[in-house]
C-alpha positions in Angstrom: -27.6 -9.7 17.4 -31.1 -9.9 18.0 -32.4 -6.3 17.4 -32.4 -5.5 13.7 -31.8 -2.0 13.4 -29.2 0.0 12.6 -28.4 2.0 16.0 -28.8 -1.2 17.8 -26.6 -3.7 15.5 -24.1 -0.4 16.0 -24.1 -0.7 19.3 -23.7 -4.5 19.9 -21.1 -4.4 16.9 -19.1 -1.9 19.0 -19.3 -4.5 22.5 -18.2 -6.3 20.0 -14.9 -5.2 18.7 -14.3 -3.1 22.2 -11.8 -1.0 20.8 -10.9 2.5 20.6 -12.0 2.3 16.9 -14.6 0.0 17.2 -17.4 2.5 16.2 -16.3 3.9 13.2 -15.1 0.2 12.5 -18.9 -1.4 13.1 -20.1 1.6 10.7 -17.7 0.9 7.8 -18.7 -2.9 7.6 -22.6 -2.4 8.1 -22.3 0.5 5.4 -20.7 -2.1 3.3 -23.1 -4.6 4.2 -26.0 -2.5 3.2 -24.7 -0.7 0.4 -24.9 2.9 1.8 -22.7 5.6 3.0 -21.7 5.8 6.3 -24.4 9.1 6.6 -27.3 6.9 5.8 -26.5 4.8 9.3 -26.8 8.4 10.9 -29.5 9.5 9.2 -31.3 6.2 9.5 -30.7 4.5 12.7 -34.1 3.1 13.2 -34.1 1.5 9.8 -34.6 -2.3 9.8 -31.6 -4.2 8.5 -32.3 -7.4 6.2 -31.7 -10.6 7.8 -29.2 -11.6 5.2 -27.0 -8.1 5.6 -27.2 -8.9 9.2 -25.7 -12.5 8.6 -23.0 -11.1 6.6 -22.2 -8.3 8.9 -22.2 -10.9 12.3 -19.6 -12.5 9.9 -17.5 -9.8 9.2 -17.7 -8.4 13.0 -16.6 -11.7 14.2 -13.8 -11.8 11.8 -12.8 -8.6 12.6 -13.1 -9.5 16.1 -10.4 -11.9 15.5 -8.3 -9.4 14.5 -8.4 -9.8 10.6 -7.9 -6.3 8.7 -11.3 -4.3 7.4 -9.3 -3.8 3.7 -9.7 -7.9 3.7 -13.3 -8.1 4.7 -14.0 -5.8 2.2 -11.7 -6.4 0.1 -10.6 -2.7 -1.1 -8.5 -0.1 0.3 -8.4 3.7 -1.1 -4.7 4.7 -2.1 -4.6 8.5 -3.8 -8.0 8.5 -4.5 -8.3 5.1 -5.9 -10.3 2.4 -4.8 -8.0 -0.8 -5.1 -8.6 -4.5 -4.7 -6.9 -5.9 -2.2 -6.1 -9.4 -0.9 -4.4 -11.3 1.5 -1.9 -12.0 -1.0 -1.3 -8.1 -1.0 0.2 -5.7 0.9 -2.9 -3.1 2.5 -1.6 0.1 1.3 -0.9 2.8 3.8 -1.5 6.6 4.1 2.4 6.9 4.8 3.4 5.8 1.3 1.4 8.4 0.0 4.4 10.9 1.3 6.2 8.5 -1.4 3.6 9.2 -4.1 3.5 13.2 -3.6 7.7 13.3 -3.7 8.0 11.4 -7.1 5.3 13.9 -8.7 7.7 16.6 -7.8 10.6 15.2 -10.0 8.3 14.0 -12.6 7.9 16.4 -15.5 3.8 16.9 -16.1 4.9 17.3 -20.0 7.3 14.6 -20.4 7.2 11.1 -21.4 9.7 9.6 -18.4 10.3 5.7 -17.7 9.6 5.0 -14.4 9.5 1.6 -12.5 7.9 0.3 -9.6 9.7 -2.6 -8.0 7.7 -4.9 -5.5 4.4 -3.2 -6.7 1.9 -5.4 -4.4 -1.6 -3.9 -5.4 -0.3 -1.4 -7.9 -0.4 1.4 -5.4 2.1 3.3 -6.3 2.1 2.2 -10.0 -1.2 3.3 -10.6 -1.3 6.3 -8.6 1.8 7.3 -11.0 0.5 6.5 -14.0 -3.0 8.7 -13.4 -1.1 11.9 -12.4 1.5 11.4 -15.3 -0.4 9.9 -18.4 2.2 10.2 -20.5 5.2 7.6 -18.6 5.3 4.5 -19.0 5.2 2.9 -16.1 6.7 -0.7 -15.0 5.3 -2.8 -11.9 7.0 -5.4 -11.0 6.3 -8.0 -8.3 8.1 -11.2 -7.4 4.7 -12.5 -6.5 2.1 -13.9 -9.5 -0.4 -13.4 -7.5 0.2 -10.1 -6.2 0.9 -9.1 -9.9 -2.5 -10.4 -10.4 -4.2 -8.3 -8.7 -2.2 -5.4 -9.3 -3.4 -6.1 -12.9 -7.1 -6.1 -12.1 -6.5 -3.0 -10.7 -5.3 -1.1 -13.6 -8.2 -2.8 -16.2 -10.6 -1.7 -13.3 -9.1 2.4 -13.4 -9.0 2.0 -17.2 -5.3 3.2 -16.9 -3.3 1.8 -20.1 0.1 3.3 -19.4 1.3 0.6 -16.9 2.7 -2.9 -17.7 3.9 -5.2 -15.5 6.7 -8.0 -15.6 7.0 -10.7 -12.8 10.2 -10.9 -11.0 12.6 -9.7 -8.4 13.5 -6.1 -8.2 15.6 -4.9 -11.1 16.2 -9.2 -12.1 12.9 -8.4 -13.7 14.5 -6.9 -16.4 17.1 -7.6 -18.6 18.6 -4.2 -20.1 15.9 -1.8 -19.1 16.9 1.9 -18.0 14.7 4.2 -16.2 14.6 7.6 -15.4 12.7 7.4 -12.0 13.0 3.8 -9.5 10.8 3.5 -6.9 10.1 1.1 -4.4 8.0 0.2 -0.8 10.2 -2.4 -0.4 9.8 -5.0 3.0 11.9 -2.9 5.9 10.7 -4.6 9.2 12.8 -6.3 11.5 12.5 -10.1 11.0 12.3 -10.3 14.9 9.9 -7.1 15.5 6.9 -8.4 17.9 4.6 -5.6 16.0 4.9 -8.9 13.0 3.1 -10.9 15.3 0.4 -8.1 16.8 -2.5 -6.8 14.6 -3.2 -6.4 10.9 -0.1 -7.7 10.1 -0.6 -10.9 11.7 -2.3 -11.4 8.4 -0.2 -9.9 5.6 2.2 -11.6 3.6 5.3 -11.8 5.6 7.6 -11.7 2.4 6.1 -7.8 1.7 7.4 -7.5 5.4 10.0 -8.3 6.6 13.5 -8.3 5.3 16.3 -9.6 7.2 17.4 -9.0 10.9 17.4 -5.2 10.9 14.9 -5.0 8.1 17.6 -4.0 5.8 18.0 -6.7 3.2 16.2 -5.6 0.1 17.0 -2.2 0.2 20.8 -3.2 0.8 20.0 -5.2 -2.8 17.4 -2.8 -4.4 20.1 1.0 -4.2 22.4 -1.1 -5.8 20.6 -2.4 -8.4 18.8 0.4 -9.2 21.9 2.4 -9.9 22.8 0.5 -12.6 19.6 0.7 -14.0 19.3 4.4 -13.8 19.8 7.0 -16.2 22.1 9.4 -15.6 20.0 12.5 -14.1 17.7 9.4 -13.1 16.0 9.5 -9.4 15.5 6.6 -7.1 12.9 7.0 -4.6 12.5 4.4 -1.6 10.4 4.5 1.4 11.5 2.9 4.7 11.4 2.1 8.8 11.4 5.3 10.8 14.3 4.6 12.0 16.3 3.9 8.5 16.8 7.0 6.9 20.5 7.4 8.1 20.8 4.0 6.8 19.6 4.5 3.6 21.3 7.7 3.0 24.5 5.9 3.5 23.8 3.4 0.9 23.1 5.3 -1.8 26.2 8.1 -0.9 28.2 4.6 -1.2 26.9 3.7 -4.2 27.2 7.5 -5.9 24.1 9.2 -5.8 24.4 12.1 -5.2 21.0 15.1 -3.8 20.5 12.7 -1.5 17.9 13.7 0.9 15.5 12.4 3.3 11.8 13.0 4.2 9.2 12.9 6.7 5.6 11.1 6.5 2.5 12.8 7.7 3.2 11.9 11.2 6.4 13.4 11.2 8.6 10.1 11.1 11.4 9.7 8.5 9.9 7.1 5.8 11.2 8.4 2.1 14.8 8.9 0.8 15.6 10.1 -2.7 19.0 10.4 -4.7 20.4 10.7 -8.1 22.6 8.9 -10.2 
């Protein structure tokens, strides 16, 4: 990258990336490097970029060209308007998971003080969004990964959310005798043989947070019965799943005795979240 103006750097970087989203990704990375909003890039294309900023930008473009996710490059991803720290030890929060948060908030009373658990919290995305929207609630976030739990704790501290506590452990085995009004989870649900695990951003994300057995159902098959045992009567289980798993998850819930079961679509029109009442 010889020319150091904003416009020239963006043009060269987009050529290196060579994808449909290349220009947008180059803008996001350059804006971060010069600590300015993307609008600044459009307003000042002839501005010269400092050499050290150019070097950082070149490094990030090279890493992105190798497939590394932008969220890991910048160490941050927005979810539910919350800026969350992300690391290679955590799954990158995705827009479709906001469908789960939306459905949960429709069930969680604004004036109550329910006990809510987020199983497999990762960055804390679901737990922190709920804690922000329902400040009177008691939210518990669990994860089997101490590294992921540390990231989630850090996010809670930065967002000044003090109605969340964190427990390390696998699904309901993280507790002894706790009972909840809501159990929420975005567990691994990708089949281990799915070729997408070897493509794009997924190559860099923690495999344990993505894959769940030959059909992608192993963890869901653990969560549904354990959640039934940990819910108060009339409590809700709300889980995210793969686009082709809605019928299977609903059947799992029926088998365990859940009622008022329904499956819901994400913003792309795909089956994504199933909920049921104990």
